[in-house]
N, C-alpha and C positions, 0 to 999 in steps of 0.2 A: 244152706243159706248162701246166696251168691254175693260177691262184693258189689257195692253200689259205686260204679265208676263215674267220675265227674264227666259232665257233658263235653268239656273242653278236649277230652281225649278222643272224641269220635272222629275228628278230622286230622288227627296226628298220625301219620304213617311211619312205620319203621324205616330206618335208613336203607335206601336202595343200594348204597355202596356196601354196607355191612351184610346185606342179604346175599350179594354175590360172594363176599368173603366167607360167610358161614358155609355156603355150599362148597366152596373150594376147600375149606378146612375139613369138611366132612369127607370129601373125596380123598384127601390126603390120609385121613384116619383109616380109610378103607384100602389104603395101599397105592393109590394113584400118585403120580408125580405131576404137580400142577405148577405152572409158572405164573406168579402173581404180578399182574399189571393193574390190579383194581384198587389197591390201597395207597394213599398218599403218605407213605412212610419211608423215609430214607433208609437204605439198606446198610449204610455205613454205621459202624460202632460210634458211640459218643466219644469224642476225643479224650485221650488218656488224662490230660491235665485237668479236665472237668471232673472226670470220675475220681481222680485222686483228691480233688478238693472236697468232694462229697464224703469220701471215706474219712478224710482228716476231720471234717466237721462232726461226723458221727463219733470218731474216737475222742474228740474234745467234748463229747456229751452235749452238743448243740441240737437238742432233740425236743425243745419246748416251743410253745407258741411264740410267734413274732408279733409285732404290731399287726392289727387287722389290715392296715395299709400296705404292709410289707416291710421287710428289713430295710432300714433307712439307708444303709450302704448300697444295697441293691437299687433302690430308687434313685440314689445319686448316680450310680453307674449307668442306669438306663438313661437318665437325663443327659449325661455326658455322651453316651453312644448316639442318641438322637441328634445332638448338636453336631457331632463329628461326621456321622454318616448321612443324615437326612436334612441337616441345616435348619433344624427347628430348635428354638431356645426354650427348653422346659426347666422348671425347678423340680426338685425331688417331691415337693408337695403336690405337684401336678401329675404324679405317677401313682397308679394303683397296681399292685402285684396280684395276679389271679392264678388259680389252679388250672392253667391252660387257657387257650383262646375261647373254647366253647363256653366256659363260665363267664368270660368277659362279655361275650355276645349276649348271654341271658341277662347279666347284670345291667348292661347299658340299655337294652330294649325294655327291660322291666321299669327302669327309671324314666325313659322317654315316652313310652307309648301308653295311651289310654285306650280302653275298648272303643272301637270305631275309628281310631286314628289310621292314617295311611302312611306307609313307608315305601319309598321308591327303591326297587331292588333290581339289579341286572338279571337278565335271562339270556343264557344259562348262568347259574350261580351255585355256590356251596349251599346245600339244602337247609342249613341252620337259619339262614336269612329268610327262608320261606316259612319254616315250621315254628320258630320261636314267636314271631309276630302273631301267628294264628293262635298259638297257645295262650297268648295274652289278650286275645279278642280284638286285635288290630288286623288291618288288611294290607298284605304285601301287594303292591301294584308294580308290575314288571315293565321295565323298559328293555328294548331289544339290543342284544349284542349279536351281530350277524357276521358270518364269514366274509360276505362280499364287502363289508366295511372294515375288514381287518379287526373285527370285534371292538370297534370304537362306537360309542353310543351316538345316535342321531340327536343332536341337541334340541332340534325343533320338536321331535317326538317327546323328548324328556320334559320340555317345558309344557307341552300340551297336556301332560299327565298330572301336572301340579294342580291341586284343588285347595280349598280352604281347610280340608282335612289332612293335607300333607304335613307331616311333622319333620321328617328327616329323609335322607337318601343315602344309599350304600354304594360305595365303589370298592372294587377289589383289584388291586394292581401290584404285582403281576397276578393274573387271574386264574382261578380254578373254576371250571375245568379247561379253559381254552389256552392257557399259557400266554395270553396277550398282555401287553403293557400299555396303559393309557398314555397317550402322547401329552407333551406339555401343552400343546394347543387345546386338546380336549379338556385337560384339567383346568385351564384358564376359563374355558367356556362354562364348565360346571361351576367353578367358583363364582362367576358372574351371576349364574342362576340362583345359587345359594344366597348370595347377597341381595339380589333383587327381590326374592320371595321370603327372606328372613328365615332360612332353613338351617338345619344342622346337617353336616355330612359325617358319615361314619366311613373311615378309610381303613380297610383291611389290607395290611402290608406285610403279612407274615412271610411272604415269599420274596421280599425285597432284596435279599442278598443273592438269590438264585436267578441271575440274569446273564444273557449270552450276547455274543456278537457286538460287544461294546455298546449295547443299548443302555440308555440312561433311565434310571428310576428317579422320579420326582415325587416327593411327598406333598400332597395338596396343602397341608398345614404350613408348608414353607412359603407359600405364595402370599403376597401382601394382603393383609386383613383376614386371613383364613385360619390362623391358629385359634382364635377365640370362637370360631364356628365349627371346628373339626374335633372329632374323637378318633384318635389313632389307635388301631389294634396292632400288636406285634407280639412276638414270643420267641421261644428257643427251639421249638420242635423241629422246624424245617432246616434252618441254617446250621444248627449245631447238632442235628440228629439226636434230639432229646424228646421224642414223641411221648415216651412212657414216663417222663419225669414230670409232666403236667405243670408247665411254668409259662405264663404269659403275662402281658401287662396292657394297661390302658393309659394313654396319655391324653389329658384334657384339662381345661381350666379347673382351678382348685374347687370352685363352688360345685361343679359336677362331680368331682372326685369324692367330695364329702357325701353327696347323695348316693353315689355308687357304693360307697363303703357300707351304707346301711343295709343294702341287699347282700353284699359280699359277706358281711358279718354273720348273716343268718344261713348262708349256704355252705361256706367252707371255713370260716373264721380266718384262715390264712393258708397260703401255699406251704408245703412242708418246709420246715426251717432249714434242714440240711440241703435241700434242693435249692433254696434261695441262696445259700452260701456258695453252692456250685455255680449258680447263675452269675454271681459277682465276679468270680474268677473267669467264667466263660467270656464275659465282655472285656474284662480288664487285661487278661493275659493272652488273648487270641493273637496268633501270629499269621500263619498261612493255611490253617486248617480248613477254613471255609473256602478259600480260593482253590485249594486242591480238590475239594469235593466238586466245586462248580466246573472245573476243568474236566473231571471225569463225567459229570452229568452231560456236558456239552458233547463229549465224544460219543456217549450213548445216544443222545438226541440226534446227532448227525447221522449215525448209522440207521436208526429207526425211521427217521423221516425219509431217507433215501429208499429204504426197503419198502415202506408203505407206498410211496409214490411210484415205485416200480411194479406194484401189484395191480394188475388190471381190475377195474371195478371199484377201487377205493382211492382216496387221496387225502392229504392233510396240508394245512398251512404249517410253516416252520415256527414253532413257538419261541418267543423271545425271553420268556421267563418261566419260573416254577419248574415242575418236572412232569408236565402232562402234554400229551398230544391228543387233539380232538380230531378223530378220523371220520371223514364223510363217507358213509356207506349207502347213501340214498339210491344210487343207481341200481342196487341189487333188488330194490322193490320189496324188501322184507323188513318188518319192524326191527329196530336195533336190538330190542330186548330178546327177540328170537335168535338173532345172529349171535349175540353174546352167549345165550344159552347153548347154542350149537357148538360154538368154539370151545366153551368150557367142557361140555360133555364129550365131544368127539376129538378135540385137539388139546385139551388140558391146558388152556390158557384162559385166565380170568380177566375180563375187561368189564367196564361199567357202561350200561346203555345210557346214552345221553339224556333221555327223557327224565332220568333221575334228577337232573339239574334244571328242569324247566321245559316248556314247550319248544323253545328254540334248540333244545338238545335232541329233539326227535330226528332220527336219521344219522346219528353220530355214535361213536364209541369213544370212551375216554381210556387212554392207555397211559399208565404211569411208568416212566422210564427210571424210576427209583428202584432199580434192580441191577444185578451184575451185568457187565458187558456180554458175557457168555450167554446169560439167560435172555438178554435182548436179542442176540443173534438167533438163538434157537426159537424164541418166542415169535419173532418175525417170520421165520421159516414156517412155523406151524400156522401162523395167521394167513400167510399166502396160500398154503395148502387148503385151509378151511374155506377161504374166499373162493378159490377155484372150484371147490366142490359145490358150494352154494350157487355159483354162477351156472354150473352144469345142470343143477337141479331145477333152476328157474328158466333155463334156456337162454340165459344172457351170456352169449359166447363172445369171445374176443373176435373182432372182425379183421 
């Protein structure tokens, strides 16, 4: 007897990122040495002061459920952090602690979206913002983020996509997969649209500490009149190198937090208690750990961008945030998925084909520079070799 799978699963594809990762891991198990550029996972260890706080919490037998909303001290610390770093005044009651940002996305969209509703989503974008709405019977409607516009949305196009079914819109700054940061001008224009059409904005800011070249990050909730219309996502995975700890949070008006908690209660009950204790200390006792990581990320980025733009046949913009480079490979005339497969099989470097992130990702590869400097150097050498071979195969020679 076969399992009777729900119809909603028919349109839900597995993660394209993880597909590349699983193949790379299988190659490693077979004895190959693969350089991982596919996963958005910091290669730094979690700072010692955070790990020590977790161990201390376990030793103190802090191993039981917390409030469904999260440890009150952590919620207070998050509110203080958002005031200090992002200039948004939240109370602890406006914070929900989640088991990572992926859970937060599901909770929020489950609360906001009815079947048939539309949600405006950037293209390219992290795939959860495409898959979760579809799982809920809603329709993601994509607005363009294009290289020629420095990945800033066209506000006229965005407004033209708004219908009476539009419920909310998503922004991601700094962005995955492009590494772009939305300008203050863009954010103000988006805020005006949100107010004009009485929408809600979801602002994914999980990369907000990873910015370069003195670029400014602005939270849209800090703009006049926007806090009550904004749901802010953030977490500990990227800035504090805590991906496996699964700790994130949602900041929003209290009436929405109360609704979100109804979903959260039935999915995870609460984030791990000792992880929440470590989160308190991560925010409270941080000194220069994040800044040191960012300096090293920038060193890696600078090398990789120069190496990519010195390789005939490909190029990239210089990302201002996150730890991704979106490489334009269109001149090769080969689908990015085939290029990624060739580079993995023949040169042992794992990159993600851009179409995983939407139609505007076609013709691009995403490279994560969250890897060691030595691996960045060696990986870029392998990338250049692979691209040269592909150009020879296609007859696209340097003139």
